[in-house]
Phi, psi and omega in degrees: 000137180294130175248120183277142172273115185300328183279349182239019182231135178228133175255139176246122187271138182264212189299143190276127166205186185289332175298316180293322177295322177295319177298317178301317179297322178293322177294321175299314182298321182269357175063040173268153177283139174208160174237133183233106179264014177051055182278162179233182184304324186277352181220022180280076184234151182296333180299337177293348180238022184305314183295319180295321179297311181297320182289321186283326185273349186296131169073353184231111183286349183268357179290149176225137176238134177244114177265128185256114179052053179240128175290128183277071184281353176256006176053048178292123180245008179298129183295347180272355176262134182230130177269133172249116182200170176214023179253157173053242184295343181253022184293344179285346182274160175291172182300160181296324178298315180295321178297316180294318181295327175295316178298321182277354181062043174256141174283152178278102176278177186297319181300314180293328175296322177294314178300317180297314180296319179298321181289326184281307183218033171057219190291322181301321178293321178292322178299324179296339178276356185082028184287140177274161185301323181297322178292318178299314181298319180297314182291315181294321179295317178297320180295317179295320178297317181297326180278358178077024180285130187261171174300326178294320176300319180291324178296317179292327177295316178296320179295320180298319181290318186279332188239344187232032178242148180234132180266110173226092189072255172281175183274135175249123183241126171266111189279156180249006181215158178281359182265119182267332187304316181295330177291317177302316182295317184287330187224045190292339185279359170258158173274093187284145170236129184256132172258108184225125177054036177079005180245151176260126182232135178265177182256032180278000000 
């Protein structure tokens, strides 16, 4: 098993949700170096850490940087940079939380399994674990807070479901906010389709 040198390893944190916050807490616990620029879905790019990359990799071939869910928009090809992700071309890999915990040599406890399940397939995945409602509420509430979802977003989500949804087989919701998480939480037992910025997005 790979053992990381804490003094020669740097983690760069990507878009914010509760999974990323959990990873940050684990890095604090294990005393690894990391940089957290509090990025979101629209700016989780490696260029946001360009200065840290250049500064950290200079002069030492043994340094390693792990970018977590960061788009490589600067086309970094340095062999010392490693992407941790599980989306798109990297969908064959385990979740980022599981990958990080493996690197840190931490076991997956139940709490981390809940965070992991929520990130992969939301509430349905947690239900498959036999999760009780209180646990689901705790994880989903933490996730919404981490993503910066406001009371207004939740109000608009409720309004979208009650006033702007059409039932044709599954439920079709025209959202009034760019935040999808509160709608998933309120109506998770339907297969939701979101109309956002002229695009159709599913909850897979």
